[in-house]
N, C-alpha and C positions, 0 to 999 in steps of 0.2 A: 393742448388735443382740440381748444374751441377751435382753433384756426381749420386742423385736419379734418375737423366735423362738418367743418364748414367748404368746406370743400371739394367734397365727398359728398354735400348733401344728405349729411348722419343729422338725424335729430341728437344721438347721445354720442358723447363723445367716447364711452365706454365700447361701442361697438366695435369702434375703429381699431382699439388696441388689442381689443379680440382677434378680429379679422388681419389683423397685422399678426401675430401668435398663429394662429392657425394657419398664416399661407406660409410659414415658416418650418413649421411642424410640419407642412404637406412637401415643403422640399427638400429637407430633412430625408423623410420617409422617400423621395425620388430618388434621391443620389443613392441610400443603403439598395431601393429594386435594383438601378443602373449596375451598383459595384458588383451585386449578386449576379446578374448578367453575362456583365463582363469574365467572371471567373468560370462561368458553367460552357465559356470556347465560344467556338464557332457550332452552326446547327452538322452535326456528322448528315450528310443525306442521304450516309448506309446504313441508316443504322437499324433499318424494319429489316432490309438484309442479313445485315451480322446478326437480328433478333430471331431470325427463324432458322439462320444455321442451327445458330447454337442451340436453338427446342429442338431442333432436330437429330444433333448431336445426341444432348440431354435421352429422349425416349430411345436411341441408338444401345447408350449405355446403361438404362435404367432395362430397359432386354437381354443385354448381355449379362448385366447383375443377377437377371429373374434364371437363365440359363445356368450358372456358378452356384448359385445355390438351391437349383434342382437336380446341378450334377453332385452336389457335396453330401445332399439329402440321401442319393441315390448312393454312392462309396459308402454311406454309413450302414446305409439297409445291407449292399455287400458285405462289411466289414461283419454286420454281426450275423448272417449268416455263417459264413465264413468260420469263427468262431466257435460257435456254436457246432460244425464240422466237425472243426479241430477237438473239440470235446467231446462229442461223439463217440469219434473215432478213438481218437484218446486214452479213454475209458475202458470202448471196446477192447482195445488190443492192453490194455494192465490187468482188463480180467482175463484175457487166454496165459500171458505172462503169468498172475500170478501161482493160477492153478497148472501152470506149467514148472515155476521155478518148486512149488511143492513138490511133485513128482521126483523133480532133478536134485534135489534136495537130499531128497531121500537115498537117492542109487548111489550117490560121492558118498553121504556120511556111513549107508549102511543100516539106516532107518536115524527117526525122528520127521520130528516135523517141520514145518516154518513156512510161513506167512508173507506176504507184502501188505502193508497199508499206506494212505494217500494222508500227506502231512497239507493241514488244509492251509495251516498257515503260511506255511515257506515254501505251498506247491512241491515242497518232497515228497521221498518215498523211504517211510521206515519201515525194518526188517528186523522180523520178532522168529525168534531158532531155537527148537529144543533138538541138541544134538540126544543120541541114544545115551539114553542111563541116566540123561539132565532135562532141572528143572527150566522150563521154556526162560530165554532172554532175549536184551534186547541187542545188537547186533555188540556196544562199543563195549558189553560186559561181555564178549565172548574172547578168548582166547589168543590169542596172534594168527594162528593156523585155523583152528579155526575160522575167523574173518576172511581170510585167504580163501575159504575152501567157498564159502557160503558168497561169497564178491564171484566167482569162480560156476557157482550154480546159475548164479543173475543172468551171467554171460551167455552160457547155457541155454539157460530158459528164456530168453528174448531170441538165440538164433532157434529155438524149435519155432517160435511166432513170426518172427519175422529172419528170415537167412541172408545173410549178409556173403556175398562174396572173396572178402580180403579181411579177417581179422589181425591184427599184434598184439602180440602178448608182452610183455618185457617183467621176468623174473616174475609172477604171479606164482609159481610156485614152489619159491623159495625157501617163506615158512612151513610148510609140507613138511608129512614126516613119510617115511617110502611107502606106507600100506595108502596111503591117499596122493601118493606121485602116481602108482600106478592107476589107482583108476582115473588122474585125472589124463594119465597116455592114454587111458583106456576110453574114454570123453574124446578124445581129441581125434581119434580117429575114426569115433560111428558118426562125428559131425561130417571132417574131414572128404565126403561124399558130396557135400554142398558149398562146402565154403572152404578156405586158401588159409591158413594158419600161417605165417611168420612166429615163429615163440622163442624167445632170449632165453636161454636160459642156462643153468651150471649142474642140472643134476641130470646122471647120466639114464636114470631110468628116460626120464620125458625125451632123452632122444632115441634111446630106442624105438620111437614108436614112430619116428620121421620119415621121412622120404627122401629126406638131403640133407644133409649133413654142410654147414661153413663155420671154420675156424681162423682164429686169426693165433700166429705160433713165434714166438720172436728166436729163432738159430741162431742167431748172432745179436749182442747188446745196440738195443737200437735202430733192428733193423727187423720190421715185424711181416711175416708174410700171413695169404689167404690162399687156407683151402678148401678145394669139395670132396665130402665122399656121397656115392647116389648110396643107399641102404637097398635090399633085396625087396621087391615087392609084396606084399601080406596081404 
């Protein structure tokens, strides 16, 4: 160390030792920097241009995002307005049907009272009926014939408010006695001015109120034949 210090003109040999360590650390640091630079790869001369294009694309996407969010808000607003209109029209129609149901029920049963109410939890309709001479009961507590007549009354009540061009009734009069079948046929005639009814039935009294009858016969075993019959206009 004394010789090295003399050669470099240093008074303290420790200075040379420290200088060699410092140069070694510096060389190692330079090597690390060069390795990092090589890892970065070559210089991309189009980096600025690509950055500009990507920035423009980001701006366009942000504008599209704002348009989509605005459209979603408008759709949600329209949905709320539609739902309010549907609810308003439903409640208006339900009120009219409920009033009509009470009148039709009384006509079909020859008296009594009935009402409709909404069940909020299930969004259903509850029917309370009081036939003549009976206490008010829910629909499921009535007899089979009374339930059928209540259902028929509800159909005609709806037709009174919102007539339909065609109604198909499949054996709705099966559980009715003769007197109620007669009333049912009379209602068919009354509402047939605005609605065409296609009725499937085995009741002769109901058939007597029809304009046109279609039936199926089996003149021979395994051979079915369809026939039609037009009744006199009433």
